[in-house]
C-alpha positions in Angstrom: 20.1 -8.5 -7.2 16.5 -8.2 -7.7 14.3 -6.1 -5.4 11.1 -7.9 -4.3 8.5 -5.4 -3.0 6.6 -6.5 -0.1 3.1 -4.9 1.2 2.9 -7.1 3.8 3.1 -3.6 6.4 0.4 -1.9 4.4 -2.3 -4.9 5.4 -0.8 -4.8 8.9 -1.0 -1.2 9.5 -4.1 -0.7 8.0 -5.5 -3.2 10.2 -4.1 -1.4 13.5 -5.0 1.7 12.2 -8.6 0.1 11.0 -9.0 1.1 7.3 -10.5 -1.0 4.9 -10.2 -1.7 1.1 -13.5 -0.1 0.7 -12.2 3.1 2.3 -9.3 3.1 0.0 -11.5 2.9 -3.0 -13.5 5.8 -2.0 -10.4 7.8 -1.6 -9.1 7.2 -4.8 -7.1 3.6 -4.7 -8.0 2.3 -7.6 -9.3 -1.6 -8.1 -6.5 -2.5 -10.6 -3.8 -0.6 -7.8 -5.6 -3.0 -5.1 -4.6 -5.9 -6.9 -1.0 -4.7 -7.9 -0.7 -4.5 -3.9 -1.8 -7.9 -3.4 0.4 -9.4 -6.3 3.3 -7.2 -4.5 4.0 -5.7 -8.1 5.0 -2.0 -8.5 3.2 1.7 -7.8 4.2 5.2 -8.1 5.3 7.2 -6.1 2.5 9.3 -6.0 0.1 6.2 -5.2 2.4 5.4 -2.4 2.1 8.8 -1.1 -1.5 8.7 -1.3 -1.7 5.4 0.3 0.2 7.1 2.6 -2.1 10.3 3.2 -5.2 8.2 3.1 -4.2 5.9 6.2 -1.9 8.5 7.5 1.7 6.7 7.8 4.9 6.8 6.2 6.4 5.0 3.6 8.2 2.4 6.0 4.1 1.3 7.4 3.2 0.1 3.5 6.3 -1.2 1.9 9.9 -3.6 2.6 12.4 -4.0 -0.1 13.2 -7.4 0.1 16.5 -8.8 -2.2 
């Protein structure tokens, strides 16, 4: 079985917290990573940790896995 990454929770969490993509860029998330997130591609654990730190959330608020 193949796991599918869904970063829908990230965009919802960002909206709830009032965080913009520009703020992510200013805090070390680059354009390539934002593109990967928009296309539900793999990101590193370091990036996941960085997103959680910037937004103030947990990994469950960023990504969900589906089969």
